[in-house]
Residue, then its C-alpha position, 0 to 999 in steps of 0.5 A: x233383188x239386192x235392194x231388199x235381200x242385202x241392204x235393207x235386210x241388214x238394216x231391218x234385222x238390227x231393229x224390231x222388224x224383219x225383211x218380211x215385215x218391211x215388205x209388208x210395210x207401206x207408208x201412206x199406201x195400201x197393202x195387199x198380199x200375193x201368194x204364189x205356190x204357197x209363199x206369201x209376201x206383201x206388195x203395194x197393189x195400188x195401180x197407177x191411174x187408169x190410162x190407155x196403154x200407148x201403142x209402143x207399150x202394147x207392142x213391147x208387151x206383145x213382143x217381149x212379155x206375153x211370149x215369156x208368160x205363155x212359154x214359161x208360165x201358162x203350162x201351170x198357171x193357165x186355163x189348162x194348168x194346175x194353177x198352184x195357189x189359184x194363180x193364173x197369168x193369162x190376163x191382166x185381171x188374173x195377175x192383179x187378183x193373184x192367187x188365193x190371197x192377192x195380186x201377183x203384180x204391183x203395177x209400177x213397182x217391180x220390187x214389190x211384185x211377187x212375179x218379179x221376185x220369183x223369176x229373179x230367184x230371190x231367196x225369200x220366195x220359191x224360185x220360178x220357173x222351178x227347174x231353170x231360171x229365165x234368161x236375163x233379157x227375159x227377166x229384164x223385160x218383165x221388170x221393165x213391163x211392171x215398171x211401166x205399169x204392166x200395160x195390157x190390152x183392155x186393162x184400163x177399161x178393166x181397171x176403171x170398172x173395178x174401181x168405180x167410186x160413188x160419192x161419200x154419203x151425206x147426212x140428212x136431217x132424217x138421219x140425225x132425227x133419232x133419239x140415240x144420236x141426241x145428247x141426253x138432256x136435263x128433264x124436270x122431274x115428272x108429277x106423280x100421284x104416289x109421291x110417298x113411294x119415291x126415294x129420289x129422282x130415279x124412283x120418280x121417273x120410274x113411277x111416272x112411267x108406271x102410272x102412264x100405263x095404269x100400273x103400281x109398283x110391287x111391295x118391298x121385298x123382305x130383308x132376307x130376300x134383299x140381302x140375298x139379291x144384293x149379295x148375288x148382284x155385287x158378289x155373285x155369291x150367296x150371303x153367309x149366315x153371319x152377314x144375314x143376321x147382322x143385317x136383320x139386327x141392324x135397325x138403323x135407318x141407313x142399314x140398307x145403304x151401309x150394307x150396299x157400301x160394305x158389298x161394294x168395298x169387298x174385292x169380291x165385287x171386282x170379281x163379279x162385275x169384272x166377269x160381266x165386263x169380260x163378257x162384252x170385252x170378248x175375253x178368252x185365254x185362247x185364240x180360237x179360229x183355225x189355230x187355237x193358240x194359247x193366250x198365256x198372258x191374257x190373264x193380266x188383262x182380266x186381273x186389270x179389269x178386276x182391280x180397276x173395278x175394285x178401285x172404282x177407276x172412273x169410267x172415262x179413265x177406264x176407256x182411255x186406258x183400254x184404248x190408249x194406255x200405252x200412250x199415257x205417261x206412266x202413272x205416279x203411285x202417289x197420285x192414288x189412281x194406280x198401284x200398278x205402274x204398268x196397268x195402263x199398258x196391260x189395259x190395251x189387252x182389250x184390243x188384243x184378245x179378240x180371235x185372229x185368223x192366224x193361218x190366213x195366208x193373205x197378210x192384208x186380209x189378216x190385218x184388216x180382219x183384226x182391225x174389223x174385230x177392234x172396230x166392231x168391239x169398240x162400237x158395240x161395247x162403248x157406243x152400242x153401235x154395229x160399226x162393223x156393218x159398214x165394212x163393205x157398204x154404208x150401214x143399211x139402217x144407221x147413218x154410218x157410212x163406209x167412209x166412217x168405217x175406214x176412217x176408224x180403220x185407219x186409227x187401228x191400222x196405225x196401231x201394232x197388234x201383231x209382230x207380223x202378218x203371215x201364216x203362224x203370226x204372233x201377237x205383240x207384247x210389252x215387257x213389264x219391268x226394266x228397260x233391260x227387260x224391254x230390250x230383252x223382249x225385243x230381241x226375243x221377238x226378233x228371234x221368234x220372227x226370224x225363226x218363224x219366218x224361216x220355218x214358214x217360208x224356208x225350203x227344207x226339201x232334202x234338209x230335214x236336219x236343218x229344219x229340226x235344228x231351226x225348230x229346236x232353236x225356236x223352242x228354246x227362244x219360246x222358253x226364254x220368251x215365256x220367262x219375261x214378265x209381259x202383257x199382250x199390249x198394243x202400241x202405235x205403229x206406222x201412221x197412215x190413212x186408208x182408202x175405202x175398200x170397195x165392197x170390203x175388198x182390199x184389192x179394189x180401192x176407192x177414195x181416201x178416208x182420213x182418220x177421224x170419228x163418225x160424222x154422225x156423232x162428231x159434227x161439232x168436232x174438228x175431227x183431224x188427228x195428228x200425223x204422228x199418232x194413231x188417234x187411239x188417245x183422241x178416240x178415247x177422249x172423244x168417246x168420253x166428252x160430256x156431250x157424247x150421246x152414247x157412251x154414258x147411256x150405254x154404260x149406265x144401261x149395262x149397270x141397270x141391266x146388272x141390277x134389274x135383269x134387263x136394260x132400259x134399252x133391252x138390246x144393250x149392245x145395239x142402240x141403233x135403229x135395229x135395237x129396241x127403244x128405251x122403255x123409259x128414256x127420261x130415266x135413262x138420260x137422267x142416269x147418264x147425266x148423273x153418271x158424268x156429273x159424279x165423275x164417271x164413278x161406277x160404284x156411285x151408280x151402283x149405289x144410286x140404283x140399289x138404294x132406290x125403292x125400285x130395286x127393293x121391290x118384290x118379284x110378286x106380280x098382281x093380275x093387272x101387272x101380268x095382264x098389262x105388262x107381262x114382260x115387265x117393260x115398265x118394271x112394276x116388279x123386280x125381275x126374277x133371274x137365274x144364276x149364271x154358270x159362274x155364279x152357280x159353280x161359285x155358289x156350290x163351292x161357297x156353301x160347301x166351304x170349298x171356295x178358294x178365295x185367292x185372287x189373280x194369276x196365270x191359268x195356262x202356264x207353259x203353253x206360250x205360242x202353243x196350239x191347244x189340241x183337242x185333247x188339251x181342250x177336253x182335259x178336266x184338269x184345266x177346271x179342277x181348281x176350286x178358285x172362283x170361276x172368273x179365274x178358270x180358263x176360257x178357251x174358245x172352241x173348247x169351253x168348260x162343259x158346265x159353262x156350256x150347259x148354263x149358257x156361257x156366252x160366245x167369247x169370240x164376240x161382244x155379249x152384253x146379253x146372255x141367253x137363258x135356256x132350259x134344257x135337259x143337260x142342266x137338270x142332269x148336271x144338277x142331279x149327277x155331276x161330280x161338282x154337285x156330288x162333291x158339294x152335297x158331300x161337303x155340305x153334309x159334313x159342315x152341317x153335321x159338324x155344327x148341329x146334331x139336332x135334326x131341326x137345328x141342322x135343317x134350319x142351318x141348311x136352309x139359311x146357308x143354301x136358301x138364305x131363309x129359315x124353313x116354315x113349320x110345314x116344311x120342317x114337318x115334310x122334311x122329317x117325313x122325308x128323313x124317315x122314309x129315306x132312312x127306312x129305304x137304306x141298309x147298312x150301318x146307322x151312321x152311314x145311313x144317316x150320312x147318306x140321308x142328309x147328303x140327299x137333303x143337301x142335294x135336293x136343296x142345292x138342286x132346287x129352283x129356290x137356290x138356282x133363282x134369285x128373287 
């Protein structure tokens, strides 16, 4: 093993990779893992072409190899043995499958076979047999056997059976004949009867759909409801009394559009819509899965999203930065596109923040699971396609083949996400600073990898002091690593095309699938990708070409959903055959075309939607509307919606004047590469902050209790549609939670400091909490409430009065009128 343990190790330790990573590396070939007695190393498991062993090879195996395996290995690794790590050595198939994580031999490559490393007593693995090393001729025989391709009786037939291939699936006209695969087309505006109702093409397309069903649009909502609706939509907060009065007093024709402009210009907009994007980006501040390790630097991606939306970063650039920001030239601050020169690199956190099986002891499976998360996320987020369904076979419903999947997998496999792939692996980061800081980070990453590797792979039996020394050194390196400004970020790695993994199994390889884009959507494209680049940059350019049938549609549908509660395609993450068809495709296509023509401006699309007459409809439904369209598919009225978990929490803090408006920053300092314990996940101090909910930690496997109660989405998957349940814990929270108690108390103090007159105080509370003034009959009812409640209390008069008004505040905050947005 001198080649790897001496020469290559000296060379590799001078760079950013270790010997372990070099063993994992294969240029233009596949990687699988071998685990023997708990030790992991990557090998090339690509067997040579299936050929019948010669009689001389079989004679060599029977006389020089099988006796060694039987005498020295099968006691433990045979049918009657303990089979450590699940490894058997009594058949060719068993050796090729290996233990829990992969093959024990790489036919034709002894230097990459764990069996050979083990019997040579290479220091990188546990020695086998453990008590005494095999004789040199026995080791030489095993090496020679693997070198000649590991011939075994019946092996050729076994190999052919396991790697049989089916030809790539060809696309048919029926496959292409589906609305979502066709590019949006310019459609003439339809003729409608109520022309005076429409304020533009959006309203006209919508009205045509209503009239086709014999429906009429609802009347316009009053101004108080409109400003409350718009402020919650764009800020996720209730409007303040001063803003309400300003809008009510503005009699100009463009009062509404100027209100929307003001709301879009506020930094609160980025916080509100940034949270919506984080839902689909499966954002979290911890890994989840088996090792729930803290993502200490994930906040930088969260802040990038908020800043990008506030700056109205064009959506095509937004996609490009998240998929390939590390490949872009550092932006010029004078160009007006960026203020943070590291923002494009930080944006690639989109590819990094998914959950990872860090304890997976098969490095190839670990890497391919990460790639699968990236493919599935990119497909659902940007195209509304469930690409992950083609990992093991052709998609059962959409014309996405397994070849398409592995063509995309090659793009992401050629990108670096982790420092290494092994148990206790760590993710890749990029320094945000000078070249010296980048070099410092590279050095610390090498040390982290070296010390991690020593702890994971080392044999410390009888050397506990040495283990403690290595662990202490690792802690010091972690502390130094934490002090370097950095971001979770992807970068290009070794570029390679992948073979199809038959049935998703990386041990059974099929035909080569060169890196490209799905054939269904790129028939008119060359599709070839450069050999010196992963292809992520080209993927982003392909997604944002003007004629892409899905990218613009999917995004405008998400924006529409944010304003009208449901998308024109209600299955917002699935535009495929299992998704729901659009309720108004001409409107969807018109919006998509306008989106592209406007320079992919998200804020302009907000303005287009919100200044329509459709947006200003009331939520009132007539009998015919309820009978003909109870689910409101055709949008004859505005949909009523309940506050999301974060909006509810932020609104309670806002009306109580307790909300901390500071933006950005870390949430889990001091926990670099630390696994979050059950006690940590339950620590209420994590959520004691008074800042907006978007800045609270999102911990997989340990969500904030209030978030869980109000249907916060699973941060491990793309969640464009939040569920909405009505369950007892929600009512209990509104009655008994500490947050409600503190908000009621603070609101009572605010109201007392502003008004001493009961009627004026009640009016102020109604406007602050509900955005409207109380009716005369309501005031009479509340006067009766005050009288009865005070009579039931005892104590000093001022104490009784405060308790009574605190109860008033609690009732208003717990009311459906506060919780729901008309």
